[in-house]
C-alpha positions in Angstrom: 33.8 11.2 40.5 32.8 12.3 37.2 29.6 11.9 35.8 29.9 10.4 31.6 26.8 10.3 29.8 26.2 7.2 26.9 24.6 8.2 23.9 22.6 5.5 23.2 22.5 4.3 19.7 19.8 5.6 16.9 17.8 3.7 14.5 19.1 4.1 11.4 16.5 4.8 8.3 16.0 2.2 5.7 14.8 1.4 2.4 13.4 -1.5 -0.2 13.3 -0.3 -4.0 12.8 -1.5 -6.8 14.7 0.3 -10.1 13.4 0.8 -13.4 15.3 0.6 -15.7 18.2 3.2 -17.9 14.7 3.4 -21.0 12.6 3.7 -18.7 14.3 6.5 -15.9 16.1 7.9 -19.0 11.7 8.8 -20.4 10.9 9.7 -16.8 13.4 11.9 -16.5 13.1 13.8 -20.1 9.0 14.4 -18.8 10.3 15.8 -15.1 12.8 18.2 -16.8 9.9 19.7 -19.6 7.8 19.7 -15.4 11.3 21.5 -14.0 11.2 24.2 -16.8 6.9 24.9 -17.0 6.5 24.7 -13.8 9.5 25.8 -12.2 10.0 22.7 -9.6 12.7 23.5 -6.8 15.0 20.7 -5.5 13.3 18.7 -3.7 10.2 18.4 -5.8 10.8 16.0 -8.1 11.0 11.9 -7.6 13.7 9.9 -8.7 12.8 7.1 -11.0 12.0 4.3 -8.3 9.3 1.9 -7.0 9.3 2.1 -2.9 8.9 -1.3 -1.1 9.1 -0.7 2.5 10.2 1.1 4.8 11.6 0.9 8.0 13.9 1.6 10.8 16.3 -0.4 12.1 19.5 -0.9 14.4 22.6 -0.9 12.1 23.9 -3.6 14.9 21.3 -5.9 13.0 21.6 -5.3 9.7 23.9 -8.6 8.5 21.1 -10.5 9.7 18.5 -9.2 8.2 20.7 -8.9 4.8 21.3 -12.4 5.3 17.5 -13.1 5.5 16.2 -11.0 2.9 18.7 -12.9 0.3 17.2 -16.0 1.4 14.1 -14.1 0.9 14.5 -13.4 -2.7 16.4 -15.7 -4.1 13.6 -18.2 -4.6 11.7 -15.6 -6.4 11.3 -15.2 -10.5 11.4 -12.9 -11.7 8.5 -10.6 -13.6 6.9 -7.9 -16.0 6.0 -4.5 -14.3 3.7 -1.9 -16.5 3.4 1.6 -16.6 -0.3 2.6 -16.6 -0.3 6.3 -16.9 0.4 8.8 -14.0 -1.9 8.4 -10.9 -1.8 11.8 -8.6 -2.6 12.4 -4.2 -4.3 15.8 -4.2 -3.3 17.8 -3.4 0.7 17.6 -3.3 2.3 14.6 -5.9 2.1 13.5 -9.0 3.1 10.3 -10.3 3.2 7.1 -12.5 0.5 4.0 -11.8 1.7 0.4 -11.3 0.0 -2.6 -12.8 0.6 -4.6 -9.7 1.2 -8.9 -11.0 0.6 -11.8 -8.6 4.4 -12.0 -8.6 4.2 -8.8 -6.8 1.4 -9.8 -4.3 2.9 -12.6 -3.6 6.8 -11.0 -2.7 5.2 -8.3 -0.7 3.5 -11.2 1.5 7.0 -12.7 1.8 8.8 -9.4 2.8 6.1 -8.7 5.3 7.1 -12.2 7.2 10.6 -10.2 8.2 8.7 -7.5 9.8 9.4 -8.9 13.0 13.7 -7.9 11.7 12.3 -4.0 10.0 10.9 -2.9 13.3 12.8 -1.1 15.8 11.2 0.1 19.3 8.0 2.4 18.9 8.2 2.3 15.2 6.5 -0.2 12.8 7.3 -1.2 8.9 6.1 0.5 5.8 4.8 -2.2 3.0 3.8 0.2 0.4 -0.3 -1.1 -0.1 0.8 -1.0 -4.3 3.5 -0.3 -6.5 4.0 3.2 -8.1 7.2 6.1 -8.6 6.5 9.7 -7.5 7.4 12.0 -10.4 6.9 15.3 -8.5 6.2 15.7 -5.0 5.6 18.5 -2.2 3.8 20.7 -5.3 2.2 23.7 -3.9 -1.4 24.7 -5.2 -0.4 26.4 -8.1 2.1 23.5 -10.1 -0.6 21.0 -8.5 -3.1 22.1 -10.4 -1.4 23.0 -13.0 0.5 20.1 -13.7 -2.8 17.6 -13.1 -5.2 19.3 -14.8 -2.7 19.4 -18.6 -1.0 15.6 -17.8 -4.0 13.8 -16.4 -4.4 13.8 -20.5 -1.0 12.8 -21.1 -0.1 9.0 -22.2 3.0 7.2 -20.5 3.4 3.7 -21.6 6.6 0.9 -20.7 6.8 -2.1 -19.3 10.2 -3.5 -17.4 11.5 -7.1 -16.2 12.0 -6.3 -12.5 15.0 -8.5 -10.9 16.1 -7.1 -8.1 14.9 -4.7 -4.7 18.2 -2.7 -3.4 18.3 -2.1 0.2 19.2 1.8 1.1 20.2 2.7 4.3 20.6 6.3 6.4 22.1 6.9 9.1 20.9 9.4 11.9 22.6 12.4 10.9 22.8 11.7 7.3 21.1 13.4 4.1 22.3 10.8 1.6 20.5 7.4 1.1 23.3 4.3 0.7 23.4 0.9 -1.3 23.3 -1.7 1.4 22.9 -4.5 -0.6 21.3 -5.6 -4.3 18.6 -8.2 -3.3 18.7 -10.3 -6.6 15.8 -12.4 -7.6 16.7 -16.0 -9.5 13.9 -18.1 -9.3 16.4 -20.4 -7.2 14.8 -23.2 -5.1 14.3 -23.2 -1.4 17.4 -26.1 -0.9 20.3 -24.4 -3.5 19.1 -20.8 -1.9 19.9 -22.4 1.5 23.2 -23.8 0.3 24.7 -19.8 -1.2 23.6 -18.9 2.1 24.7 -21.1 4.5 
């Protein structure tokens, strides 16, 4: 009798992000283009303009239930403003933008953390970002970091945008790119109404 080996399913990687408006993304893009020329940034050294809210791993069989619970959590949320407060760094490898953390963001994170058990694959706990930021450049070598931060810490970057949704992204094992699974709108909907929408 021939032995048949069964490959167990692998959990996929998921990420919850907030995307700034097109105006803010364009402004960030102009800064990044300047950095690419000045500091020779290579592919993979610049960040895409978004705020990481959470990262976690889960089996795709749980995805439908996960999306349902995330929608139920997000529908009652009210859109809120996020303000960019200038540049920040993570010595000695990354530079980004600091975002003020309003109470609405804190409340949103508290609600999401209640879904932690749905964001947990075996031996892998979810990561919830302690504060909002946007990464502009990462994996910098020492001279790139020192040159860029030495200059740009004295520059100003201001802007504001309304966060009215999050995106749930997925990357399956073996894949390089991220796929959008669901847009999760903040609609300031009463809990009873959101239950009717979902169920």
